[in-house]
C-alpha positions in Angstrom: -8.3 -19.3 -61.7 -5.5 -22.5 -60.8 -7.9 -22.9 -57.7 -5.8 -22.0 -54.7 -7.4 -19.4 -52.3 -6.2 -16.7 -51.8 -7.5 -14.2 -48.1 -7.6 -11.6 -50.9 -10.2 -13.1 -52.5 -12.5 -13.0 -49.7 -12.3 -8.2 -49.9 -14.2 -6.7 -50.6 -16.6 -3.6 -50.0 -19.5 -3.8 -47.7 -21.9 -0.5 -46.9 -21.7 -1.0 -43.3 -25.6 -0.1 -43.3 -26.0 -4.4 -45.3 -23.9 -5.9 -42.1 -26.4 -7.4 -39.7 -26.5 -6.3 -35.7 -28.2 -8.5 -34.6 -29.0 -12.7 -34.9 -32.4 -13.6 -36.3 -34.6 -14.5 -33.5 -34.8 -18.1 -35.8 -31.4 -19.0 -37.5 -32.2 -21.5 -39.9 -33.7 -18.6 -41.2 -30.6 -16.6 -41.8 -30.9 -15.8 -46.4 -27.7 -17.1 -47.1 -26.1 -16.9 -51.1 -24.9 -19.8 -53.4 -23.8 -20.7 -56.4 -24.0 -23.5 -58.4 -21.0 -24.4 -59.6 -21.8 -26.1 -63.2 -23.6 -23.5 -64.0 -22.7 -20.3 -62.6 -26.1 -20.2 -61.9 -27.4 -17.7 -57.8 -30.4 -18.8 -55.9 -31.5 -16.7 -52.4 -32.0 -19.3 -50.0 -32.4 -20.7 -46.5 -29.5 -22.1 -44.0 -31.6 -25.0 -43.1 -31.4 -25.8 -46.8 -27.5 -25.3 -46.6 -27.3 -29.5 -46.4 -28.9 -30.0 -50.5 -25.7 -28.2 -51.3 -23.9 -31.6 -49.6 -24.0 -34.4 -51.8 -22.1 -37.5 -51.1 -19.4 -38.9 -53.4 
């Protein structure tokens, strides 16, 4: 991987029945799949936790 993203990198098959039709009442409860760039580990989290993924440099 050269670090450059292409629009085609985001093309994938997703069954229609897995696509949410209505937002959650509490949007912060939305689920989020994250990946640790250093370890490659995937984590199932909630959107309200997204701030934990940002680091000040």
